N, C-alpha and C positions, 0 to 999 in steps of 0.2 A: 492526450486522448488515446494517445494511442498506443501509452506507456499501461494507461488503466482499464485502455480494452481489449489493447492485443490481442492478451491469450483469451480471453473472451469471444472473436474470432477463430484463431487458431481453435477452438474447440470444436467453432461450430460447425468449418473447415474437415476439422477432421471427426468429425462426428461420433465426436466425446460425449460425455459429460460437457453439462458448461456447470465452470462454477462459481458459483453467487455466494460471497460469506466471509466468511469466520477463515476459508480455506483456501480465498480465493484473492492474487496482487491489486482484480483493482477491488476490490473494498480496503489493503492495507494505502495503496498508494491510492488512493484519492481520501483516507483520515491522511495519509501527515499534504498534502496538495492542502485541504480545509484549514492544519496549525497553522499549516506559512499563510494563507490568508485572509484565518482571526486576525495571527497577532501583524501580522500586515494594517489593520485594523484599528489596532492600538495603537499601534505606531502614528498611524494618520490620524488616529483623536489625542496622543499629547501624551503617550506611554515612555520613555525610551527599553528601546526596545533591541539592543546590539543587530547587527542581523548572522553575525555566529551566532547567537542563542539559537533565532530567527527560526536558525536549515539547521544547525544541530537538532533543536525540539522539533522538529520537524520529520530528519530522520531518528528520533526517537523511537516514533510515534510509529511510523514502516515496519520498525526494526521487531520492534518492541510487540504487532500482533504478529509475524509474522513469523517469532520468537513464538506466537499463542500457539499459531497454525497447528507447528512444527512438535510441539509439550501432547497438540488437541487429538495430532493424525499418529506424533508414534515411529516418524521416518522424515527422510534427511525435505527438507521443503524442497530442495531441486531435482528431488528423484521424482522422475516425467511415469505420467501413471498408466502407460499405455505405451507400449517401446514399438512404429512402424512396421 
């Protein structure tokens, strides 16, 4: 929960605009976690998916969504919107 919503709490405490959607870290990490859990459920139902594949697919989901957010904004992903 902290990884997904830490940025939202930070934005609220700093009185910045809360970013929810494609450009938020919460969306990307939530999608990665969902990917991992969905693949784990497939393993529990008899599919043979190695742990390394499940971890890689989850990480790839997060990285791809962050890349899409970066491309759509035209700026660096880790560059802060507001400097204190």
